[in-house]
C-alpha positions as CSV (number, residue, x, y, z in Angstrom):
1,M,37.5,17.1,13.4
2,L,35.3,17.8,10.4
3,S,31.7,16.7,10.7
4,A,28.4,17.6,9.2
5,R,27.3,19.1,12.6
6,S,30.4,21.2,13.0
7,L,30.3,22.5,9.4
8,F,26.7,23.4,9.5
9,Q,27.2,25.1,12.9
10,E,29.8,27.3,11.3
11,I,27.3,28.3,8.7
12,V,24.5,29.0,11.2
13,D,26.8,31.1,13.3
14,D,28.0,33.4,10.5
15,D,25.5,35.8,9.0
16,N,27.0,35.9,5.5
17,A,27.3,32.2,5.2
18,F,23.8,31.7,6.6
19,Q,22.5,34.2,4.1
20,L,24.1,32.4,1.2
21,F,22.9,29.0,2.4
22,C,19.3,30.1,2.9
23,S,19.3,32.0,-0.4
24,I,20.3,28.8,-2.3
25,A,17.8,26.7,-0.5
26,A,14.9,29.2,-0.9
27,S,15.7,29.5,-4.7
28,G,15.7,25.8,-5.2
29,E,12.4,25.3,-3.3
30,A,10.8,28.1,-5.3
31,Q,11.8,26.5,-8.6
32,G,10.3,23.2,-7.3
33,G,7.1,24.9,-6.4
34,W,6.8,26.5,-9.9
35,E,7.6,23.2,-11.6
36,N,5.0,21.2,-9.6
37,G,2.4,23.9,-10.1
38,R,2.8,23.8,-13.9
39,I,2.8,20.0,-14.0
40,A,-0.4,20.0,-11.9
41,A,-2.0,22.4,-14.4
42,L,-0.9,20.2,-17.4
43,V,-1.7,16.7,-16.2
44,P,-3.3,14.7,-19.0
45,E,-7.0,14.0,-18.6
46,R,-6.6,10.3,-17.9
47,M,-4.4,11.1,-14.9
48,R,-6.2,14.1,-13.5
49,V,-6.6,12.3,-10.2
50,L,-2.9,13.1,-9.6
51,A,-3.3,16.9,-10.1
52,P,-4.3,17.8,-6.5
53,K,-1.4,15.8,-5.1
54,I,1.1,17.4,-7.5
55,A,-0.3,20.8,-6.7
56,R,0.1,20.0,-2.9
57,H,3.7,19.0,-3.6
58,G,4.2,22.4,-5.3
59,A,2.5,24.2,-2.4
60,D,4.8,22.5,0.0
61,E,7.9,23.5,-1.9
62,D,6.7,27.1,-2.1
63,K,6.2,27.0,1.7
64,H,9.7,25.8,2.2
65,G,11.0,28.7,0.1
66,R,9.0,31.1,2.4
67,I,10.4,29.4,5.5
68,F,14.0,29.9,4.4
69,N,13.3,33.5,3.5
70,A,11.7,34.0,6.9
71,L,14.8,32.6,8.6
72,L,16.7,35.3,6.8
73,R,14.3,38.1,7.8
74,R,14.6,37.1,11.4
75,R,18.3,38.1,11.2
76,G,17.6,41.2,9.2
77,L,19.1,39.7,6.1
78,D,17.9,39.8,2.5
79,P,18.3,37.0,-0.1
80,V,21.4,37.2,-2.3
81,P,21.8,36.0,-5.9
82,V,22.4,32.3,-6.3
83,P,25.6,31.4,-8.1
84,P,24.6,29.4,-11.2
85,E,27.0,26.6,-10.4
86,T,25.0,26.0,-7.2
87,D,21.6,25.8,-9.0
88,Y,20.8,22.1,-8.5
89,T,17.5,22.2,-10.4
90,M,18.9,24.1,-13.4
91,L,21.9,21.8,-13.7
92,L,19.7,18.7,-13.6
93,E,17.6,20.1,-16.4
94,R,20.7,20.7,-18.4
95,Q,21.5,17.0,-18.0
96,G,18.1,16.2,-19.5
97,I,16.7,15.0,-16.2
98,G,13.0,15.7,-15.4
99,L,10.7,17.8,-17.6
100,A,12.2,20.7,-19.4
101,H,11.1,24.2,-18.4
102,D,10.3,25.0,-22.0
103,K,7.7,22.2,-22.1
104,L,6.2,23.4,-18.8
105,R,5.8,26.9,-20.1
106,R,3.6,25.8,-22.9
107,D,-0.1,25.5,-22.4
108,E,-0.2,21.9,-23.8
109,P,-1.2,18.9,-21.9
110,L,1.5,16.6,-20.8
111,T,1.5,12.9,-21.7
112,E,1.4,9.8,-19.5
113,D,5.1,9.3,-20.3
114,D,5.8,12.8,-19.1
115,I,4.2,12.0,-15.7
116,V,6.3,8.9,-15.5
117,V,9.4,11.0,-16.0
118,Y,8.2,13.6,-13.5
119,L,7.5,11.1,-10.8
120,S,10.7,9.0,-11.4
121,H,12.8,12.2,-11.3
122,S,11.0,13.3,-8.1
123,R,11.6,9.9,-6.5
124,V,15.3,10.4,-6.9
125,T,15.5,14.1,-5.9
126,E,13.2,13.7,-3.0
127,Q,15.4,10.9,-1.7
128,R,18.3,13.4,-1.6
129,A,16.1,16.0,0.1
130,A,14.8,13.6,2.7
131,D,18.3,12.4,3.5
132,Q,19.6,15.9,3.9
133,M,16.8,17.1,6.1
134,D,17.0,13.9,8.2
135,M,20.6,14.7,8.8
136,L,19.8,18.3,9.8
137,V,17.1,17.2,12.1
138,R,19.4,14.8,13.9
139,H,21.9,17.5,14.6
140,F,19.8,20.7,14.8
141,G,16.2,19.6,15.4
142,D,16.3,21.2,18.8
143,H,18.1,24.4,17.7
144,P,16.3,27.4,19.0
145,E,16.6,29.4,15.8
146,I,16.2,26.8,13.0
147,G,14.9,23.6,14.7
148,R,11.2,24.2,14.1
149,A,11.7,25.1,10.5
150,I,13.8,22.1,9.6
151,R,11.5,19.7,11.4
152,M,8.6,21.0,9.4
153,I,10.5,20.7,6.1
154,C,11.8,17.2,7.0
155,A,8.2,16.0,7.6
156,D,7.1,17.3,4.2
157,E,10.1,15.7,2.4
158,E,9.2,12.4,4.0
159,N,5.6,12.8,2.7
160,H,6.9,13.7,-0.8
161,L,9.1,10.6,-0.9
162,A,6.2,8.4,0.3
163,Y,4.0,9.8,-2.4
164,C,6.5,9.1,-5.1
165,H,6.9,5.5,-4.1
166,E,3.1,4.9,-3.9
167,E,2.3,6.6,-7.2
168,L,5.2,4.9,-9.1
169,L,4.2,1.5,-7.8
170,G,0.7,2.1,-9.1
171,L,2.0,3.2,-12.5
172,A,4.3,0.2,-12.6
173,A,1.3,-2.1,-12.0
174,G,-0.5,-0.3,-14.8
175,G,2.2,-1.3,-17.4
176,H,4.8,1.5,-17.0
177,G,7.3,-0.6,-15.0
178,R,10.0,-0.8,-17.7
179,A,9.9,2.9,-18.4
180,I,10.0,3.7,-14.7
181,H,13.0,1.5,-14.1
182,R,14.9,3.2,-17.0
183,V,14.1,6.7,-16.0
184,L,14.9,6.0,-12.3
185,R,18.3,4.7,-13.3
186,E,19.1,7.5,-15.7
187,S,18.0,10.1,-13.2
188,A,19.9,8.6,-10.3
189,L,23.2,8.4,-12.2
190,A,22.8,12.0,-13.4
191,E,21.8,13.3,-10.0
192,I,24.8,11.9,-8.1
193,K,27.1,13.7,-10.6
194,V,25.2,17.0,-10.4
195,Y,25.0,16.7,-6.6
196,R,28.8,16.3,-6.4
197,G,29.3,19.4,-8.5
198,V,26.8,21.5,-6.6
199,S,28.2,20.3,-3.3
200,L,31.7,21.3,-4.3
201,A,30.4,24.7,-5.5
202,V,28.4,25.4,-2.4
203,M,31.3,24.4,-0.1
204,G,33.7,26.5,-2.2
205,H,31.5,29.6,-1.8
206,I,30.9,29.0,1.9
207,G,34.6,28.3,2.5
208,R,35.5,31.6,1.0
209,V,33.0,33.4,3.1
210,L,34.2,31.7,6.2
211,R,37.9,32.0,5.2
212,W,38.5,28.3,5.6
213,P,42.2,27.3,5.3
214,R,43.2,25.5,2.1
215,A,43.7,22.2,3.9
216,K,40.2,22.3,5.3
217,S,38.7,23.0,1.9
218,A,40.7,20.3,0.4
219,A,39.6,17.8,3.0
220,L,35.9,18.7,2.4
221,A,36.4,18.3,-1.4
222,A,38.0,14.9,-0.9
223,G,35.0,13.9,1.2
224,I,32.6,15.0,-1.4
225,H,34.5,13.1,-4.1
226,G,34.6,10.1,-1.8
227,M,30.8,10.2,-1.4
228,Y,30.4,10.4,-5.1
229,A,32.6,7.3,-5.6
230,Y,30.5,5.4,-3.1
231,E,27.3,6.4,-4.8
232,R,28.7,5.7,-8.3
233,V,29.8,2.2,-7.3
234,G,26.4,1.2,-5.8
235,G,25.1,3.7,-3.4
236,W,22.8,5.1,-6.1
237,H,20.6,2.0,-5.8
238,R,18.9,3.5,-2.7
239,M,17.5,6.2,-4.9
240,I,15.7,3.9,-7.3
241,D,14.3,1.1,-5.1
242,L,10.5,1.2,-4.8
243,S,8.5,-0.1,-1.8
244,M,5.0,0.7,-0.6
245,P,5.3,3.3,2.2
246,E,3.8,2.9,5.6
247,R,1.9,6.1,5.1
248,R,-0.5,5.9,2.2
249,G,-2.0,9.0,0.6
250,A,0.8,11.2,2.1
251,L,-0.2,14.2,-0.1
252,D,-4.0,13.9,0.2
253,G,-5.5,17.0,1.6
254,P,-4.2,20.6,1.9
255,P,-0.7,21.4,2.9
256,A,0.1,22.4,6.5
257,P,0.6,26.2,6.6
258,A,4.0,27.7,7.4
259,P,4.1,28.9,11.0
260,A,3.5,32.6,11.5
261,A,6.7,32.7,13.6
262,L,9.5,30.3,13.4
């Protein structure tokens, strides 16, 4: 029977599949770290109070990239090139979601509207990340090789999501509510489509590495399309609702360091 646990167990048990999975994850986290670092540097003067929190977000993402690379090193593996069709961040940018990398490469201050876009986009993508890590912790939180790493990343993703909720609610109270709702909706509808494509691509590559039978690959693809159908009908609403988190100031202070040994 196919399940998230059995599929991920296959990945963990095979060096080549694990190498590809960790390489894709590390690349995405590194991109997120760079993006947040640039945004922190370019925050408009009236919103500079957000800069340390955005920088902390970026530092966390960089740490996650290092963690995935450390998992590879423990097995004596090197990162491998990431297939472009699995590059979640790049594909979202091509859909016009979030802040374009061209803008972030300029040394020009961002606008308040840019920060609204950034936080709204982050609220959507951090929901996806938090959901994925929560699933991994449920099934592999006690795994001797990867358990500590995924528990640490999961805790960070929960903080990132709480931060997005809190800051967006503050901006909504300050008059940005209509823009936030619009960007959240656009981002969520684009994200579920990109996530479907990336999921199909990742499972396709993993399936070829693990030599999955055609029937198994077809069943997985059907499941991915089914999830997209559910999200398109109404499941996407979970990605745009805003509520004040129990933990306030989740990104205040410095990031927790990556463990010296996982």
